[in-house]
C-alpha positions in Angstrom: -9.8 1.1 4.4 -7.2 3.0 6.4 -3.8 3.9 4.9 -2.1 1.8 7.6 -4.1 -1.3 6.6 -3.5 -0.7 2.9 0.3 -0.4 3.7 0.3 -3.6 5.7 -1.5 -5.5 3.0 0.9 -4.1 0.4 3.9 -5.3 2.4 2.4 -8.8 2.9 2.8 -9.5 -0.8 6.3 -8.1 -0.9 9.4 -10.1 -0.1 11.9 -7.3 -0.6 11.3 -3.6 -1.1 14.1 -1.1 -1.5 13.2 2.6 -1.7 15.7 5.3 -2.6 18.6 3.5 -1.0 22.1 5.0 -1.2 25.2 3.4 0.2 28.4 5.4 0.5 31.8 4.0 1.6 34.8 6.0 2.7 38.2 4.5 1.6 41.4 5.9 3.1 44.1 6.2 0.5 47.6 5.0 1.6 51.0 5.4 0.1 53.8 3.7 2.2 56.7 4.8 0.1 58.9 7.8 0.8 57.1 11.2 0.7 53.8 9.4 0.4 54.0 7.9 3.9 54.9 11.3 5.4 52.0 12.9 3.5 49.6 10.3 4.8 50.6 11.2 8.4 50.2 14.9 7.9 47.2 15.0 5.6 45.5 11.6 5.1 43.5 11.3 1.9 40.2 9.6 1.6 38.1 8.6 -1.4 34.3 8.6 -1.4 32.7 5.6 -3.2 29.0 5.5 -3.9 28.2 1.8 -4.1 24.4 2.3 -4.5 22.8 5.6 -5.7 19.1 6.1 -5.0 18.2 2.5 -5.8 14.6 1.4 -5.7 13.0 -2.0 -6.6 10.6 -4.6 -5.3 10.5 -8.4 -5.4 7.2 -10.1 -4.8 6.8 -13.3 -2.8 7.4 -16.3 -4.9 9.5 -14.5 -7.6 12.8 -15.8 -8.9 14.9 -12.7 -9.7 18.3 -12.4 -11.3 20.5 -9.5 -10.1 23.3 -8.8 -12.5 25.9 -6.2 -13.5 29.6 -5.7 -14.1 32.2 -6.0 -11.3 31.8 -3.2 -8.7 28.3 -2.4 -9.8 26.8 -2.9 -6.3 25.4 -6.4 -6.4 27.2 -7.8 -3.3 26.5 -4.5 -1.4 22.8 -4.9 -2.1 22.9 -8.5 -0.7 24.6 -7.4 2.4 22.1 -4.6 2.9 19.2 -7.0 2.6 20.7 -9.3 5.2 21.5 -6.5 7.6 25.3 -7.0 7.3 25.5 -3.4 6.1 23.4 -0.4 6.9 22.3 2.1 4.1 23.5 5.6 4.1 20.0 6.7 3.3 16.7 5.2 2.1 14.5 2.4 3.4 14.7 -1.4 3.1 12.0 -3.9 3.9 12.6 -7.6 4.0 9.6 -9.8 4.6 7.9 -6.7 5.9 10.7 -6.1 8.5 13.6 -3.8 8.8 17.1 -5.3 8.5 18.4 -2.5 10.6 16.0 -3.0 13.5 14.8 -6.6 13.2 17.8 -8.5 11.8 17.5 -11.5 14.2 13.8 -12.0 13.3 14.6 -11.7 9.6 17.4 -14.3 9.8 15.0 -16.8 11.1 13.1 -16.6 7.8 16.1 -15.8 5.4 18.8 -18.0 3.8 22.1 -16.6 2.5 24.8 -18.2 0.4 27.9 -16.5 -0.8 29.8 -18.6 -3.4 33.2 -17.8 -1.9 32.3 -18.5 1.7 31.2 -21.5 3.7 29.2 -22.0 6.9 30.5 -25.6 7.3 32.8 -26.6 10.1 36.1 -27.2 8.3 37.5 -30.0 10.5 34.3 -31.8 11.1 31.9 -34.1 9.1 29.2 -32.2 7.2 26.4 -33.8 9.3 27.9 -32.3 12.4 27.5 -28.7 11.0 23.9 -29.6 10.2 23.3 -30.8 13.8 25.0 -27.7 15.1 22.6 -25.5 13.2 19.6 -27.6 14.4 20.6 -26.9 18.0 21.6 -23.2 17.7 18.6 -22.3 15.5 16.3 -24.4 17.6 14.9 -26.1 14.6 12.0 -28.5 15.6 12.9 -32.2 15.3 10.2 -33.0 12.7 11.1 -30.0 10.5 14.8 -30.8 10.7 14.3 -34.5 9.7 11.9 -33.5 6.9 14.3 -30.9 5.4 17.4 -33.1 5.9 15.7 -35.9 4.0 14.7 -33.5 1.2 18.0 -31.8 0.7 19.9 -35.1 1.0 17.9 -36.7 -1.8 17.5 -33.7 -4.1 21.0 -32.4 -3.8 22.6 -35.9 -3.8 24.7 -35.3 -0.6 24.0 -38.6 1.1 27.5 -39.9 0.6 28.9 -36.5 1.8 27.3 -36.3 5.2 30.1 -38.2 7.0 32.9 -36.5 5.0 35.0 -33.7 6.5 34.2 -30.3 5.0 37.9 -29.7 4.1 37.8 -32.8 1.9 34.9 -31.7 -0.3 35.4 -30.5 -3.8 34.0 -27.0 -4.6 30.9 -28.4 -6.2 30.3 -30.8 -3.2 30.9 -28.0 -0.7 28.4 -25.7 -2.5 25.7 -28.4 -2.4 26.4 -29.0 1.3 26.2 -25.3 2.0 23.0 -24.9 0.1 21.5 -27.9 2.0 22.5 -26.3 5.4 21.0 -23.0 4.3 17.6 -24.8 3.8 17.4 -26.7 7.0 15.2 -24.0 8.7 12.8 -23.6 5.7 13.7 -20.0 4.7 11.0 -18.1 2.9 13.6 -15.9 1.1 17.0 -17.0 -0.3 19.8 -14.6 -1.3 22.4 -16.4 -3.5 25.6 -14.6 -4.4 27.4 -16.5 -7.2 26.1 -19.9 -6.3 27.4 -21.6 -9.4 30.9 -20.0 -9.2 33.6 -22.5 -10.2 31.2 -25.4 -10.5 31.6 -28.0 -13.3 28.8 -28.6 -15.7 27.2 -31.5 -13.8 27.3 -29.7 -10.5 25.9 -26.6 -12.1 23.0 -28.4 -13.7 22.1 -30.1 -10.4 22.2 -26.8 -8.5 20.0 -24.9 -11.1 17.5 -27.7 -11.3 17.1 -27.8 -7.5 16.7 -24.0 -7.2 14.0 -24.0 -9.9 12.2 -26.8 -8.1 12.4 -25.0 -4.8 10.9 -21.9 -6.3 8.2 -23.6 -8.3 7.1 -26.3 -5.8 7.7 -24.6 -2.5 7.1 -21.0 -3.5 10.4 -19.9 -2.1 11.5 -16.4 -3.1 15.0 -16.3 -4.6 17.3 -13.5 -5.6 20.5 -14.6 -7.3 23.6 -12.9 -8.6 25.9 -14.4 -11.2 28.3 -13.4 -14.0 27.0 -16.3 -16.1 24.0 -15.0 -18.0 23.1 -18.4 -19.4 22.7 -19.7 -15.8 20.6 -16.7 -14.8 18.3 -17.0 -17.8 17.8 -20.7 -17.1 16.9 -20.0 -13.5 15.1 -16.8 -13.2 12.0 -15.2 -14.8 13.0 -11.6 -14.2 16.4 -9.7 -14.3 17.5 -6.5 -12.6 20.6 -5.0 -14.2 22.7 -2.6 -12.0 25.3 -0.2 -13.4 27.4 2.3 -11.4 25.2 1.8 -8.4 21.9 2.4 -10.2 19.2 0.1 -11.7 19.6 0.2 -15.5 17.1 -2.4 -16.5 14.2 -4.3 -14.8 12.2 -6.8 -16.9 12.1 -10.2 -18.6 14.9 -11.9 -20.5 13.1 -11.7 -23.8 12.7 -7.9 -23.3 16.4 -7.7 -22.4 17.4 -9.5 -25.6 15.3 -7.1 -27.7 16.8 -4.1 -25.8 20.4 -5.4 -26.5 19.5 -6.1 -30.1 20.6 -9.7 -29.8 20.1 -10.5 -33.5 18.8 -13.7 -34.8 19.9 -14.8 -38.3 18.7 -17.5 -40.7 21.3 -18.7 -43.2 19.5 -20.1 -46.3 21.2 -22.3 -48.8 19.7 -22.9 -52.3 20.0 -25.7 -54.8 21.8 -23.5 -57.3 24.5 -22.8 -54.7 23.2 -19.4 -53.7 23.2 -18.3 -50.1 21.0 -15.7 -48.3 21.1 -14.4 -44.8 17.9 -13.2 -43.1 17.9 -11.2 -39.9 14.7 -11.8 -37.9 13.0 -11.4 -34.4 9.6 -12.9 -35.2 9.8 -16.7 -35.9 6.4 -16.9 -37.5 7.2 -14.1 -39.8 10.5 -15.8 -40.8 8.6 -19.1 -41.5 6.2 -17.3 -43.8 9.1 -15.7 -45.7 10.9 -19.0 -46.0 7.7 -20.7 -47.3 7.7 -18.2 -50.3 11.2 -19.1 -51.4 12.0 -21.9 -53.9 14.9 -24.2 -54.1 15.9 -24.3 -50.4 18.1 -27.2 -49.5 19.3 -26.2 -46.0 18.6 -23.6 -43.3 20.9 -22.9 -40.3 20.5 -20.4 -37.5 22.8 -18.2 -35.5 22.1 -15.8 -32.7 24.1 -13.2 -30.7 24.3 -14.6 -27.2 22.9 -12.7 -24.3 26.4 -12.9 -22.8 27.9 -11.1 -25.8 25.2 -8.5 -25.9 25.7 -7.7 -22.2 29.5 -7.6 -22.6 29.0 -4.9 -25.3 26.6 -3.0 -23.0 29.0 -3.1 -20.0 31.7 -1.8 -22.3 29.5 1.2 -23.2 28.7 1.8 -19.6 32.4 1.8 -18.6 33.0 4.3 -21.5 30.2 6.5 -20.0 27.9 6.0 -23.0 24.1 5.6 -22.5 
């Protein structure tokens, strides 16, 4: 088998492949007061920011991957690079075996993007009018449009919203309508940047359940960013952690919990009033230990949350500690 054929077959199984990608921004520094304004005119200063630093990772077709990290770590920059909104300073990016730099229009036909703080809906028009506009502009076949419209209307519960003006929607309603619009052309890959941002509990549950169903039943590849680790753990099977523009962790949530030392503790109460705390990771081992104890009247459990463990990790990163 030739190397070219091997490479083509490799990419067929890959939804996203980032190889050695660096993205550098130049920020001009401004001081509009007194001598600072004069200094800016004579000798303007600039700051070099490395948003991504030699980042490499791959997402296979059908995966549901969480992409997390502290503010400014490079999450949104990565999303914009994948969608072709930004170009890398160096390195290679492949999305659905195509280059976002050279084949952006072809990629967009097979890609869906949702940024939690933006909307594609026409603000002063009913939601359905935005949907119809997309059907025409994207040249979505009638049968596919009707099928997808029916699916998203039912599963996202937006039937009562279709004739409502976008400006009159609550945040949760608007997010559901934006997600529905994103899916009208049956994208193979979805990039979601903070899709549960600001949603109430009910709206969040509906969003998460729908995304999981989309991934499990339709095989849609999903990459999602969020600051809510509970949401990410409920949605995704794998998590990529980025810190200071570099991948710091790539694996499952159970592995991440072990890495963060998210301790589990059993608090055992005895009939004589005594109390004992047992730290554990292996549930079977704990049960065997408990079976050997006499006089147990109650057992309660506590666990360091993933959110708390990551907060501690982010604090270490900001302090420059490994």
